[in-house]
DSSP file (Angstrom, degrees, kcal/mol; ACC not computed):
  #  RESIDUE AA STRUCTURE BP1 BP2  ACC     N-H-->O    O-->H-N    N-H-->O    O-->H-N    TCO  KAPPA ALPHA  PHI   PSI    X-CA   Y-CA   Z-CA
    1    1 A M     >        0   0    0      0, 0.0     4,-1.9     0, 0.0     3,-0.1   0.000 360.0 360.0 360.0 -40.8   19.7  125.3  179.4
    2    2 A M  H  >  +     0   0    0      1,-0.2     4,-2.6     2,-0.2     5,-0.2   0.857 360.0  57.4 -65.4 -34.2   18.2  127.1  176.3
    3    3 A N  H  > S+     0   0    0      2,-0.2     4,-2.1     1,-0.2    -1,-0.2   0.884 105.3  50.5 -63.9 -38.1   15.7  129.0  178.5
    4    4 A I  H  > S+     0   0    0      2,-0.2     4,-1.9     1,-0.2     5,-0.2   0.928 110.9  49.3 -64.0 -44.5   18.6  130.4  180.6
    5    5 A F  H  X S+     0   0    0     -4,-1.9     4,-3.0     1,-0.2     5,-0.4   0.936 112.1  47.7 -59.0 -47.3   20.3  131.5  177.4
    6    6 A R  H  X S+     0   0    0     -4,-2.6     4,-1.9     1,-0.2    -1,-0.2   0.853 107.7  56.2 -64.7 -34.5   17.1  133.1  176.1
    7    7 A R  H  < S+     0   0    0     -4,-2.1    -1,-0.2    -5,-0.2    -2,-0.2   0.911 118.0  32.6 -64.3 -40.9   16.5  134.9  179.4
    8    8 A F  H  < S+     0   0    0     -4,-1.9    -2,-0.2    -5,-0.1    -1,-0.2   0.855 135.2  23.1 -84.8 -36.4   19.9  136.6  179.3
    9    9 A F  H  < S-     0   0    0     -4,-3.0    -3,-0.2    -5,-0.2    -2,-0.2   0.534  99.6-129.7-111.6  -7.9   20.4  137.1  175.6
   10   10 A G     <  -     0   0    0     -4,-1.9    -1,-0.1    -5,-0.4    -3,-0.1   0.032  39.6 -59.3  79.0 165.6   16.9  137.1  174.2
   11   11 A T    >>  -     0   0    0      1,-0.1     3,-1.3    -5,-0.1     4,-1.0  -0.448  55.3-105.1 -76.7 158.8   15.7  135.0  171.3
   12   12 A P  T 34 S+     0   0    0      0, 0.0     3,-0.4     0, 0.0     6,-0.3   0.833 121.6  58.0 -55.5 -31.8   17.5  135.6  168.0
   13   13 A D  T 34 S+     0   0    0      1,-0.2     4,-0.1     6,-0.1     6,-0.1   0.809 106.2  48.8 -67.9 -28.2   14.5  137.5  166.7
   14   14 A R  T <4 S+     0   0    0     -3,-1.3     2,-0.5     4,-0.1    -1,-0.2   0.627  87.5  96.8 -87.9 -13.5   14.8  140.0  169.6
   15   15 A Q  S >< S-     0   0    0     -4,-1.0     3,-2.1    -3,-0.4     2,-0.1  -0.659  86.1-114.0 -80.3 124.3   18.5  140.7  169.2
   16   16 A K  T 3  S-     0   0    0     -2,-0.5    -2,-0.1     1,-0.3    -1,-0.1  -0.352  95.2   0.0 -62.2 124.7   18.9  143.8  167.2
   17   17 A G  T 3  S+     0   0    0     -4,-0.1    -1,-0.3    -2,-0.1     6,-0.2   0.569 113.9  90.4  76.7   8.5   20.5  143.1  163.8
   18   18 A R    <   +     0   0    0     -3,-2.1    -3,-0.2    -6,-0.3    -2,-0.1  -0.251  36.3 129.4-129.3  46.1   20.7  139.4  164.5
   19   19 A S  S    S-     0   0    0      2,-0.4    -1,-0.1    -6,-0.1    -6,-0.1   0.371  85.3 -99.1 -84.8   6.7   17.5  138.0  163.2
   20   20 A G  S    S+     0   0    0      1,-0.3     2,-0.4    -8,-0.1    -1,-0.1   0.047 101.6  83.8  99.5 -26.9   19.3  135.3  161.2
   21   21 A S  S    S-     0   0    0      1,-0.0    -2,-0.4     0, 0.0    -1,-0.3  -0.862  88.6-102.5-110.3 148.1   19.1  137.2  157.9
   22   22 A A        -     0   0    0     -2,-0.4     2,-0.5    -3,-0.1    -4,-0.1  -0.416  31.7-124.1 -69.1 138.0   21.6  139.8  156.9
   23   23 A T        -     0   0    0     -6,-0.2     2,-0.5    54,-0.2    56,-0.2  -0.704  23.5-146.0 -81.1 129.0   20.5  143.4  157.2
   24   24 A I        -     0   0    0     -2,-0.5    54,-0.0    54,-0.1    -1,-0.0  -0.853  13.4-126.0-101.4 128.4   20.8  145.2  153.9
   25   25 A A        -     0   0    0     -2,-0.5     3,-0.1     1,-0.1     4,-0.0  -0.493  29.5-115.4 -71.5 137.1   21.8  148.8  154.0
   26   26 A P    >   -     0   0    0      0, 0.0     3,-1.3     0, 0.0    -1,-0.1  -0.312  39.0 -88.0 -69.9 156.3   19.3  151.1  152.1
   27   27 A P  T 3  S+     0   0    0      0, 0.0     0, 0.0     0, 0.0     0, 0.0  -0.339 112.6  27.2 -62.8 145.0   20.5  153.0  149.1
   28   28 A G  T 3> S+     0   0    0     -3,-0.1     4,-1.8     3,-0.0     3,-0.2   0.534  77.4 127.2  82.9   6.4   22.0  156.4  149.8
   29   29 A I  H <>  +     0   0    0     -3,-1.3     4,-2.8     1,-0.2     5,-0.2   0.820  68.1  60.7 -67.1 -28.8   23.1  155.4  153.3
   30   30 A E  H  > S+     0   0    0      2,-0.2     4,-2.6     1,-0.2    -1,-0.2   0.915 105.8  46.6 -63.0 -41.9   26.7  156.6  152.5
   31   31 A N  H  > S+     0   0    0     -3,-0.2     4,-2.4     2,-0.2    -1,-0.2   0.888 111.6  51.3 -66.7 -38.4   25.4  160.1  151.8
   32   32 A E  H  X S+     0   0    0     -4,-1.8     4,-2.3     2,-0.2    -2,-0.2   0.923 111.8  47.3 -63.6 -43.5   23.3  160.0  155.1
   33   33 A F  H  X S+     0   0    0     -4,-2.8     4,-2.8     2,-0.2    -2,-0.2   0.941 111.8  50.0 -61.1 -47.2   26.4  159.0  157.0
   34   34 A F  H  X S+     0   0    0     -4,-2.6     4,-2.6     1,-0.2    -2,-0.2   0.889 110.5  49.9 -61.9 -39.9   28.6  161.7  155.4
   35   35 A H  H  X S+     0   0    0     -4,-2.4     4,-2.5     2,-0.2    -1,-0.2   0.928 112.4  47.2 -63.6 -45.2   26.0  164.3  156.2
   36   36 A L  H  X S+     0   0    0     -4,-2.3     4,-2.7     2,-0.2     5,-0.2   0.904 112.1  51.3 -61.6 -41.0   25.8  163.2  159.8
   37   37 A W  H  X S+     0   0    0     -4,-2.8     4,-2.6     2,-0.2    -2,-0.2   0.936 111.4  46.5 -62.3 -47.5   29.6  163.1  160.0
   38   38 A E  H  X S+     0   0    0     -4,-2.6     4,-2.5     2,-0.2     5,-0.2   0.919 113.6  48.7 -60.9 -44.1   29.9  166.7  158.7
   39   39 A T  H  X S+     0   0    0     -4,-2.5     4,-2.5     1,-0.2    -2,-0.2   0.930 113.7  45.5 -62.4 -46.8   27.2  168.0  161.0
   40   40 A T  H  X S+     0   0    0     -4,-2.7     4,-2.6     1,-0.2     5,-0.2   0.896 111.9  53.0 -63.8 -40.7   28.8  166.3  164.1
   41   41 A L  H  X S+     0   0    0     -4,-2.6     4,-2.2    -5,-0.2    -2,-0.2   0.927 112.2  43.9 -60.5 -46.9   32.2  167.6  163.0
   42   42 A M  H  X S+     0   0    0     -4,-2.5     4,-2.6     2,-0.2     5,-0.2   0.907 114.2  49.3 -67.1 -42.3   31.0  171.2  162.7
   43   43 A E  H  X S+     0   0    0     -4,-2.5     4,-2.2    -5,-0.2    -2,-0.2   0.922 113.1  46.8 -63.3 -43.7   29.0  171.1  166.0
   44   44 A R  H  X S+     0   0    0     -4,-2.6     4,-2.3     2,-0.2    -2,-0.2   0.913 113.7  48.0 -65.7 -43.1   31.9  169.6  167.9
   45   45 A T  H  X S+     0   0    0     -4,-2.2     4,-2.6    -5,-0.2     5,-0.2   0.927 112.1  49.2 -63.5 -45.0   34.4  172.1  166.5
   46   46 A A  H  X S+     0   0    0     -4,-2.6     4,-2.3     1,-0.2    -1,-0.2   0.893 110.4  51.7 -61.8 -40.0   32.1  175.0  167.2
   47   47 A K  H  X S+     0   0    0     -4,-2.2     4,-1.2    -5,-0.2     6,-0.2   0.927 112.3  44.8 -63.5 -45.1   31.6  173.8  170.8
   48   48 A L  H  X>S+     0   0    0     -4,-2.3     5,-1.6     1,-0.2     4,-0.6   0.907 114.3  48.9 -67.1 -40.8   35.3  173.6  171.5
   49   49 A L  H ><5S+     0   0    0     -4,-2.6     3,-0.6     1,-0.2    -1,-0.2   0.875 108.3  53.9 -66.9 -36.3   36.1  176.9  169.9
   50   50 A S  H 3<5S+     0   0    0     -4,-2.3    -1,-0.2     1,-0.2    -2,-0.2   0.792 111.2  45.4 -69.9 -26.2   33.3  178.7  171.8
   51   51 A T  H 3<5S-     0   0    0     -4,-1.2    -1,-0.2    -3,-0.2    -2,-0.2   0.516 111.3-120.0 -92.9  -5.4   34.7  177.4  175.1
   52   52 A G  T <<5 +     0   0    0     -4,-0.6    -3,-0.2    -3,-0.6    -4,-0.1   0.598  61.7 148.0  79.3   9.9   38.3  178.3  174.2
   53   53 A Q      < -     0   0    0     -5,-1.6    -1,-0.3    -6,-0.2    -2,-0.1  -0.470  56.8 -98.0 -76.0 150.4   39.5  174.7  174.5
   54   54 A P        -     0   0    0      0, 0.0     2,-0.5     0, 0.0    -1,-0.1  -0.404  38.0-134.6 -66.4 144.6   42.3  173.6  172.2
   55   55 A T        -     0   0    0     -2,-0.1     2,-0.6    -3,-0.1     3,-0.1  -0.883  15.1-166.2-106.9 131.2   41.1  171.7  169.2
   56   56 A D     >  -     0   0    0     -2,-0.5     4,-2.5     1,-0.1     5,-0.2  -0.943   9.1-158.3-112.7 106.8   42.7  168.5  168.0
   57   57 A N  H  > S+     0   0    0     -2,-0.6     4,-2.5     1,-0.2     5,-0.2   0.856  90.0  51.9 -56.5 -39.6   41.4  167.9  164.5
   58   58 A E  H  > S+     0   0    0      2,-0.2     4,-2.2     1,-0.2    -1,-0.2   0.917 111.6  46.0 -65.6 -43.1   42.2  164.1  164.6
   59   59 A E  H  > S+     0   0    0     -3,-0.2     4,-2.4     2,-0.2    -2,-0.2   0.889 112.7  50.5 -66.9 -39.0   40.3  163.6  167.8
   60   60 A I  H  X S+     0   0    0     -4,-2.5     4,-2.3     2,-0.2    -2,-0.2   0.919 111.0  48.9 -64.5 -43.0   37.3  165.7  166.6
   61   61 A A  H  X S+     0   0    0     -4,-2.5     4,-2.4    -5,-0.2    -2,-0.2   0.900 111.1  50.1 -64.0 -41.2   37.2  163.7  163.4
   62   62 A K  H  X S+     0   0    0     -4,-2.2     4,-2.6     2,-0.2     5,-0.2   0.924 110.9  49.5 -62.1 -44.3   37.3  160.4  165.3
   63   63 A H  H  X S+     0   0    0     -4,-2.4     4,-2.6     1,-0.2    -2,-0.2   0.913 111.3  49.5 -60.1 -43.1   34.5  161.6  167.6
   64   64 A A  H  X S+     0   0    0     -4,-2.3     4,-2.5     2,-0.2     5,-0.2   0.903 111.6  47.8 -65.7 -41.8   32.4  162.6  164.6
   65   65 A V  H  X S+     0   0    0     -4,-2.4     4,-2.5     2,-0.2     5,-0.2   0.931 113.7  47.7 -63.8 -45.5   32.9  159.2  162.8
   66   66 A N  H  X S+     0   0    0     -4,-2.6     4,-2.3     2,-0.2    -2,-0.2   0.915 114.3  45.9 -62.7 -43.3   32.1  157.3  166.0
   67   67 A R  H  X S+     0   0    0     -4,-2.6     4,-2.1    -5,-0.2    -2,-0.2   0.931 114.6  46.1 -67.6 -45.6   28.9  159.4  166.6
   68   68 A A  H  X S+     0   0    0     -4,-2.5     4,-2.3    -5,-0.2    -1,-0.2   0.895 113.6  50.4 -64.0 -39.3   27.7  159.2  163.1
   69   69 A S  H  X S+     0   0    0     -4,-2.5     4,-3.0    -5,-0.2     5,-0.3   0.917 108.7  51.8 -63.4 -43.7   28.4  155.5  162.9
   70   70 A E  H  X S+     0   0    0     -4,-2.3     4,-2.2    -5,-0.2     5,-0.2   0.914 110.8  47.9 -59.7 -44.0   26.5  154.9  166.2
   71   71 A I  H  X S+     0   0    0     -4,-2.1     4,-2.2     2,-0.2    -2,-0.2   0.940 115.3  44.0 -63.1 -48.0   23.4  156.8  164.9
   72   72 A I  H  X S+     0   0    0     -4,-2.3     4,-2.4     2,-0.2     6,-0.3   0.914 113.3  50.8 -65.2 -43.8   23.4  154.9  161.6
   73   73 A M  H  X>S+     0   0    0     -4,-3.0     4,-1.7     1,-0.2     5,-1.0   0.909 113.9  44.3 -62.8 -42.1   24.0  151.5  163.2
   74   74 A N  H  <5S+     0   0    0     -4,-2.2    -1,-0.2    -5,-0.3    -2,-0.2   0.886 113.7  50.8 -68.5 -38.4   21.2  152.0  165.7
   75   75 A K  H  <5S+     0   0    0     -4,-2.2    -2,-0.2    -5,-0.2    -1,-0.2   0.902 126.1  23.1 -66.8 -41.8   18.8  153.3  163.1
   76   76 A Y  H  <5S-     0   0    0     -4,-2.4    -1,-0.2    -5,-0.2    -2,-0.2   0.453 100.9-120.3-108.3  -2.4   19.3  150.5  160.6
   77   77 A G  T  <5 +     0   0    0     -4,-1.7    -3,-0.2    -5,-0.3     2,-0.2   0.904  52.7 168.1  66.0  42.2   20.5  147.6  162.8
   78   78 A L      < -     0   0    0     -5,-1.0    -1,-0.2    -6,-0.3     2,-0.1  -0.509  32.7-120.8 -89.8 156.0   23.8  147.2  161.0
   79   79 A S     >  -     0   0    0    -56,-0.2     4,-2.1    -2,-0.2     5,-0.1  -0.419  29.5-106.9 -85.6 168.5   26.8  145.2  162.1
   80   80 A T  H  > S+     0   0    0      1,-0.2     4,-2.4     2,-0.2     5,-0.2   0.904 119.8  52.7 -63.4 -42.0   30.3  146.8  162.6
   81   81 A S  H  > S+     0   0    0      1,-0.2     4,-1.7     2,-0.2    -1,-0.2   0.883 109.6  49.0 -64.6 -37.1   31.7  145.2  159.4
   82   82 A Q  H  > S+     0   0    0      2,-0.2     4,-2.0     1,-0.2    -1,-0.2   0.901 111.0  50.7 -65.5 -39.8   28.8  146.6  157.4
   83   83 A M  H  X S+     0   0    0     -4,-2.1     4,-2.6     1,-0.2    -2,-0.2   0.885 106.4  54.3 -66.8 -38.5   29.3  150.1  158.9
   84   84 A V  H  X S+     0   0    0     -4,-2.4     4,-2.2     1,-0.2    -1,-0.2   0.913 109.1  48.9 -61.0 -42.3   33.1  149.9  158.1
   85   85 A A  H  X S+     0   0    0     -4,-1.7     4,-2.2     1,-0.2    -1,-0.2   0.900 111.1  50.0 -63.9 -40.4   32.2  149.3  154.4
   86   86 A I  H  X S+     0   0    0     -4,-2.0     4,-2.6     2,-0.2    -2,-0.2   0.904 109.2  51.3 -64.9 -42.0   29.7  152.2  154.4
   87   87 A I  H  X S+     0   0    0     -4,-2.6     4,-2.3     2,-0.2     5,-0.2   0.928 109.8  50.2 -61.3 -45.1   32.3  154.5  155.9
   88   88 A G  H  X S+     0   0    0     -4,-2.2     4,-2.0     1,-0.2    -2,-0.2   0.926 113.3  45.0 -58.9 -46.4   34.8  153.6  153.2
   89   89 A K  H  X S+     0   0    0     -4,-2.2     4,-2.5     1,-0.2    -1,-0.2   0.885 110.8  55.0 -65.3 -38.6   32.3  154.1  150.5
   90   90 A A  H  X S+     0   0    0     -4,-2.6     4,-0.9     1,-0.2    -2,-0.2   0.923 112.5  40.8 -62.5 -45.0   31.1  157.4  152.0
   91   91 A F  H  < S+     0   0    0     -4,-2.3    -1,-0.2     1,-0.2    -2,-0.2   0.824 114.6  52.6 -76.2 -29.6   34.6  158.9  152.1
   92   92 A D  H >< S+     0   0    0     -4,-2.0     3,-0.8    -5,-0.2    -2,-0.2   0.898 112.5  44.5 -68.5 -39.9   35.5  157.5  148.7
   93   93 A S  H 3< S+     0   0    0     -4,-2.5    -1,-0.2     1,-0.2    -2,-0.2   0.639 113.6  50.8 -81.3 -13.1   32.5  159.0  147.0
   94   94 A N  T 3<        0   0    0     -4,-0.9    -1,-0.2    -5,-0.2    -2,-0.1  -0.062 360.0 360.0-114.5  32.9   32.8  162.4  148.7
   95   95 A K    <         0   0    0     -3,-0.8    -1,-0.2     0, 0.0    -2,-0.1   0.486 360.0 360.0 -74.1 360.0   36.4  163.2  148.0
């Protein structure tokens, strides 16, 4: 039974971010996230404005947060709950 599980889901060591020990976010990750968020926000806004499409600031901001989060989570193997904490700290420290 365990072999079937491992075939479909991999061993715990092979599962990204699930090696049994908690992944610790490196220092300064909040600033890295905020920079990615700003860059994505500006690129998305410029793209929409250049095509003449209407811009919805809330949707653009959501897209930027999701994209920056995806990049950071994949880069460092973080969980969603860790990423939520990082997002909160990033926006609190960059007010």
